[in-house]
C-alpha positions in Angstrom: -3.6 5.4 16.7 -5.2 8.5 15.2 -5.9 8.9 11.5 -3.1 11.5 11.3 -0.6 9.2 13.0 -1.5 6.4 10.6 -1.3 8.7 7.6 2.1 10.0 8.7 3.3 6.4 9.3 2.2 5.3 5.8 3.7 8.5 4.3 7.0 7.7 6.0 7.0 4.1 4.8 6.1 4.9 1.2 8.3 7.9 0.7 11.3 6.0 2.1 11.1 3.8 -1.1 13.4 4.8 -4.1 11.8 7.6 -6.2 8.4 7.3 -4.5 6.2 10.4 -4.6 2.9 11.4 -3.1 0.2 12.5 -5.4 -3.6 12.2 -4.9 -5.5 9.9 -7.2 -8.0 11.4 -9.7 -10.2 14.0 -8.0 -9.5 12.6 -4.5 -7.6 14.4 -1.7 -6.5 11.4 0.2 -2.7 10.5 0.0 -1.7 8.1 -2.7 1.8 7.0 -3.5 3.4 6.4 -6.8 6.7 5.4 -8.4 7.2 6.8 -11.9 3.6 8.0 -11.8 2.2 4.5 -11.3 0.2 3.9 -8.2 1.4 1.4 -5.6 -0.7 2.5 -2.6 -3.9 4.5 -2.2 -5.7 5.6 1.0 -9.4 6.1 1.3 -10.9 9.6 1.7 -12.0 8.8 5.2 -8.5 7.5 6.2 -9.9 4.2 7.4 -8.3 2.0 4.8 -5.6 1.7 2.2 -5.3 -0.3 -1.0 -2.1 -1.9 -2.4 -1.2 -4.1 -5.3 -0.5 -7.7 -4.5 0.9 -10.7 -6.4 -1.2 -13.7 -7.6 -3.0 -15.5 -4.7 -2.0 -12.9 -2.0 -5.4 -11.2 -2.1 -7.3 -14.5 -1.5 -4.9 -15.6 1.2 -5.1 -12.3 3.2 -8.8 -11.9 2.9 -9.6 -15.5 3.8 -7.1 -15.5 6.8 -8.1 -12.1 8.2 -11.3 -10.7 6.9 -11.5 -8.3 9.8 -8.2 -6.7 8.6 -8.2 -7.2 4.8 -10.9 -6.9 2.0 -11.3 -6.9 -1.7 -11.6 -3.2 -2.7 -14.1 -1.9 -5.2 -12.8 -1.1 -8.7 -9.2 -2.3 -8.3 -10.0 -5.6 -6.4 -10.4 -7.4 -9.7 -6.9 -6.4 -10.7 -5.4 -8.1 -7.6 -5.3 -5.1 -5.3 -6.0 -5.7 -1.6 -7.7 -3.4 0.9 -6.4 -3.1 4.5 -8.5 -1.6 7.3 -6.6 1.0 9.2 -9.2 1.4 12.0 -8.4 -2.0 13.5 -5.2 -3.4 15.0 -2.8 -4.2 12.2 0.6 -5.9 12.2 2.7 -3.0 10.9 5.7 -5.3 10.1 3.3 -7.2 7.8 1.9 -4.0 6.3 5.4 -2.7 5.7 6.2 -5.9 3.9 3.0 -5.7 1.8 3.6 -2.1 0.9 7.2 -3.0 -0.2 5.8 -5.9 -2.3 3.3 -3.6 -3.9 6.1 -1.2 -4.8 8.3 -4.0 -6.2 5.4 -5.0 -8.5 5.1 -1.5 -9.9 8.7 -0.1 -9.8 11.2 -0.5 -12.6 13.8 -3.2 -12.0 16.6 -0.7 -11.4 14.6 0.9 -8.5 13.8 -2.6 -7.0 17.5 -3.4 -7.1 18.2 -0.1 -5.3 15.6 -1.1 -2.6 17.3 -4.5 -2.2 20.6 -2.8 -1.7 19.1 -0.6 1.1 17.7 -3.6 3.0 19.8 -5.0 5.8 
């Protein structure tokens, strides 16, 4: 999958979440996604990875189970964020779930409830 396809796929996933918006982070140009101006997913400038917020213990579990797919990112890793490599085979069902979990950790309860109502 090319970088553009991956970016488009991520964009579609993120922007399908209630009130999610795309806005680059700081001085970067890479896509980042927010809800109520709080980040829930960032992509790297080179398009080879993404970072998302995870609940307690998730970072350790993902990185220890699949170090070829997941890593502890610089700067935000200490806050529980997880990096996912996009230049390797990824389980997109799992990534979708992780992105939704990140959103749920950041979004207001009302928007999380709205997401729950959308789910089959």
